[in-house]
C-alpha positions in Angstrom: 216.5 241.0 62.6 218.4 243.7 61.2 220.7 245.9 62.7 218.0 248.7 62.1 215.3 246.8 63.8 217.4 245.6 67.1 218.1 249.4 67.6 214.1 250.2 67.0 213.7 247.4 69.8 216.2 248.7 72.1 215.2 252.1 72.1 211.5 251.4 72.2 212.0 248.9 75.5 214.4 251.9 76.7 211.9 254.8 76.5 208.4 251.8 78.0 211.3 251.2 81.2 212.0 255.3 81.5 207.9 256.2 81.6 207.6 252.9 84.4 210.1 255.1 86.1 208.5 257.8 86.2 205.3 256.8 86.7 207.0 255.7 90.4 208.1 259.4 91.4 205.0 261.6 89.8 203.1 263.2 93.0 199.9 264.0 91.4 197.5 262.0 88.8 198.6 259.1 90.2 196.1 257.0 89.2 196.5 257.5 85.7 198.2 255.5 82.8 200.6 257.1 81.2 200.1 257.0 77.1 203.3 256.4 74.5 202.8 258.6 71.3 205.3 257.2 68.8 206.2 260.6 67.4 207.0 259.8 63.4 207.8 262.7 60.7 210.1 261.9 58.8 210.3 258.1 59.7 209.3 255.2 57.0 206.0 253.2 57.5 208.1 250.1 57.9 210.0 251.0 61.2 206.7 252.3 62.6 204.9 248.6 61.7 207.7 247.0 62.9 207.2 248.2 66.5 203.1 248.3 65.7 203.4 244.3 64.9 205.6 243.0 67.5 206.4 245.5 70.3 202.8 246.6 70.8 203.2 250.1 70.1 199.3 251.2 69.5 199.9 254.9 69.6 201.1 256.9 66.8 201.6 260.9 65.7 202.5 263.2 62.3 202.8 266.2 62.2 202.0 267.1 58.2 199.3 266.3 56.9 201.0 265.0 53.9 202.8 262.6 55.5 200.2 261.0 57.6 197.9 260.1 54.3 200.9 258.5 52.9 201.6 256.3 55.8 197.7 256.1 57.5 196.7 252.5 55.7 199.7 250.6 56.6 200.0 251.5 60.7 196.3 251.4 61.2 196.2 247.8 59.2 199.0 247.0 61.4 197.2 247.3 64.3 198.1 251.0 65.6 195.5 254.6 66.2 197.5 257.5 64.3 196.8 260.8 65.3 197.7 264.6 64.2 200.2 266.1 66.3 201.0 268.9 64.0 199.5 272.7 63.9 196.9 271.8 61.2 195.5 274.4 58.6 191.7 275.2 58.0 192.6 273.9 54.1 194.4 270.5 55.0 191.2 269.5 57.6 189.6 267.7 54.8 193.1 265.5 54.8 192.5 264.8 58.6 189.0 264.8 59.9 187.7 261.6 60.2 191.1 260.1 60.7 192.7 261.0 63.1 192.4 259.3 65.8 192.9 262.8 67.9 193.9 266.1 66.2 196.1 267.5 69.4 196.7 271.5 68.2 193.4 272.8 67.9 194.6 276.7 68.8 191.2 278.3 67.5 187.8 278.8 67.3 188.2 278.4 63.1 190.1 275.7 63.2 187.4 274.0 65.4 184.5 274.9 63.4 186.2 273.7 60.1 186.8 270.4 61.7 183.2 269.9 62.4 181.9 271.0 59.7 183.9 268.8 57.8 183.0 265.8 60.6 179.4 266.5 60.4 179.4 266.1 56.5 181.2 262.5 56.9 179.0 261.9 60.2 181.6 261.1 62.5 182.9 262.8 65.3 186.1 263.5 65.8 188.5 263.6 69.5 190.4 266.7 69.9 193.1 268.2 72.6 193.1 272.2 73.0 196.8 273.5 72.3 198.3 275.6 75.1 201.3 277.8 74.4 202.2 277.5 77.9 205.5 279.4 77.5 203.5 282.1 75.7 206.4 281.7 72.8 205.3 284.0 69.4 207.0 281.6 67.8 204.5 278.6 68.1 200.9 278.1 68.0 198.4 277.0 70.6 196.5 279.9 73.5 197.5 281.3 75.9 196.9 280.0 79.3 194.7 282.6 80.8 191.9 281.7 77.3 192.1 278.7 78.1 188.5 278.4 80.2 186.8 281.1 78.0 188.1 279.1 74.7 187.2 276.1 75.6 183.6 277.3 76.3 183.6 278.8 73.2 184.2 275.4 71.2 181.6 273.2 73.2 179.0 273.6 71.6 180.3 271.9 68.3 178.4 269.1 68.1 180.8 266.9 66.1 183.9 267.4 68.3 184.5 265.8 71.4 186.9 267.3 73.2 189.4 265.4 75.1 191.7 267.3 77.0 195.1 269.8 76.9 198.5 269.8 74.7 201.2 271.6 75.8 205.0 271.9 74.6 206.9 273.1 76.8 210.1 275.9 75.3 212.9 274.6 75.1 215.2 274.0 78.0 218.3 272.6 78.9 217.8 271.2 82.5 214.5 269.2 83.9 213.7 271.9 86.3 213.5 274.4 84.0 210.7 272.5 81.9 209.5 271.5 85.0 207.7 275.2 85.3 206.2 274.6 82.8 205.2 271.3 83.0 203.3 271.8 86.8 201.8 275.1 85.4 200.3 273.0 82.8 198.8 270.3 84.8 197.6 273.2 87.3 195.5 275.1 84.3 193.9 271.0 83.2 193.2 269.7 86.3 191.5 273.3 87.4 189.1 272.4 84.3 188.7 268.8 84.1 188.5 268.4 88.1 186.2 271.6 88.1 184.0 272.0 85.5 180.7 270.0 84.3 182.2 267.3 81.2 181.7 264.1 80.0 184.9 263.3 79.8 186.3 259.9 81.8 189.7 260.5 81.5 190.6 263.3 80.3 194.0 263.5 78.1 197.5 266.0 79.4 199.7 265.6 76.4 203.0 266.8 77.4 206.6 266.0 77.6 208.7 264.5 74.4 212.1 262.9 73.9 214.3 265.3 75.6 211.7 265.7 78.2 209.1 262.9 79.3 210.1 261.5 82.1 209.7 264.6 83.9 206.5 265.4 82.1 204.9 262.0 83.8 206.4 262.8 87.0 204.0 266.3 87.6 201.5 264.9 85.7 201.4 263.8 81.9 199.1 260.7 80.8 200.5 261.1 76.9 203.9 261.7 75.6 205.3 262.7 72.3 208.7 260.9 71.9 210.2 260.0 68.6 213.5 260.5 68.5 214.7 258.5 71.4 212.6 255.7 69.6 213.8 256.0 66.0 216.8 258.0 66.6 218.0 261.3 65.3 215.5 262.8 62.3 217.4 263.2 59.3 215.1 266.0 57.4 215.2 266.4 53.8 
């Protein structure tokens, strides 16, 4: 293996070990497994496919439509699902809808309507997660927590959408205990809706936790974590 491949292997295995350790500590959703989504923004396709083909990585996520489409064929051919995890503009829906396994960032009726319209034309169904702005930060997208139930009701009638759960990004924190309060509140909102409302989702997804917080998120009920730099190293932006 090359030096880079050894680094990827070691990082990936370390993250998997941390996920297992965190699962053993959680007190909610203890019967649920945790999916690892590799956040692959700026990561070369060959680095992604190396982990897919050799070590069982099965779920990847891109933030931008251009990068999603540039890597889609290589990553899916290798055997992984590609999700879209960034903010999706309505004019970019045509590039993503019907291709992404899940669109993680649905935060408006207008966006949901556009995805539904595109998928109806294609004759396919699209899985989505509803994004909640748990810290109510002006700089972030997502619906405010108090609007979650109403929003879910508004989009429930779209015939080509499968609402599969909820995604959230905690504010920037320096300590696990700071993260924990946001994850606990997110899990409460998630459980209040998906445990009490009538729906046909067998295993709803709660996507929360990234490289700096995924262990804490799992302990507090996350069923999917989005990990990038802990696997691939620091981002190299151009």
